[in-house]
Steps between C-alpha positions, in 0.01 A plus 500: 500500500552358160596137582262222423317369811686194637802546284843469670722765361862395427744766593875548443699753695802683365719628777418203725795552740408862594284604800183559288564191286511283811181655636324444171608133489394442860150640431468307169591172679245575780205573276296218334398721197867547399791269400866590511659358190835676479739741671781673307818639673817660367754273337752575780245476789593273793133396495530338156377135532335562839141369560257783449308401813812523708574845346157604600544354854220244443501130432695356206332522161735276286557807273847637476598865450615542138647751264279417202246760416385296215421194704305727745305647222424161359349375832301804605162660444641825650845616567567748787829687460659656811859459384717785363476742205746314273333163555153660465589643162640163383186316595272766343683458172470125531122511544474748220642236276284218622182697564460409869439405771340798674744698707470688835805719549585677822859591432584861580769718358432409135654740247341611171633199303382254765153656513492490120562123508193461734287709276604291198418180686160636579416518129476110487416405862347676802750672717438657833769738637495631851765676699312402810254208543341645804122542438499785761788679315303464174201675654739768642632565151150540366409740788813704437396553149144600599636747756740659244216531254277663755738737676622790285871488413546876570367448856639158599858373460553131490774327689553115507690355790604137534690302760661154443768279672862579462555218229255636241712585191275736302389844607237636482314170514294372209186551695589868569554544127171336424320738739676801331394374155142471618508852637676646201257326253201634696633851461591453129873519576805309386664368817854491353467874434350592841664263749754626756727221634779723639521843651805708536564678829466838326268619225260216538168699504220275394353556150122502454376157391801315619465152655764445763639164623682405824642167568600386858706194540588325823407225749262225395201686369299283253360812329307817574379755247336834548356737246484849638288779354624822658296814480557835671207452743429121500679169431395155392696177550430159351715230654562131469714280720595141443523295816572159355661391168233233467276766350729521187477118449127507547447790256725336239301179514171690472645668196599173347156351548343813347741499202437138402285485194514872420563638153853612412585841636691686776313518825561645843398408856227758497337303217472209745296719737288650222636854578442735214512879489 
């Protein structure tokens, strides 16, 4: 990690009232090497003004949930953003103007304009963007790319299957897309040109080189992803299953500690693990 030994890292959380935001705050409060300094919520949130410790189901902290991104940035060594695409873009533009603080962003469903705002911010401050903070999922993405590189595209088709709870809004998941991007890059392909997200009932024969996606929604699944490499005579499956949302909070905090003190640039969760191809 890149944090000075003995230094207590001050962290602000954007999206403090969400499930992951609350888990993050609870873990920050629990750890002696971290300090929770701010939590930002929507201006219309019923949690506005609530004590952050109570939001996190821990003891009171004396810090109230706020709407001020600027105050959060002023107080923090690192900001972790698990809010929503529009709020994420607004904060990215703000740190572009002020040159910091470093940002860890885990917001999924960003469009091209919102991603451009993150990239612009990374010109002046370190930014780490991850669709999934699970360290295991990061390793899976790397393995998926390696398998795609080693297995010939004319012999092995790639299918990515993911399952999430019924309330998840985006499909396929950001993690599934990241796996697809890794596989496409390993084969020298543009994912946008080779991805299949929908198949009609008729005339849907699979083109060579296509990368297929299937999204299952229902129940309370935290998240499961499989990358399937399907050959005529053999098959390979790489699978990751999340059993507890705590892994996302832990991974985000490891990312924040790693990012602190880095040079400006856009990083990913695989950088934290030192995974390079």
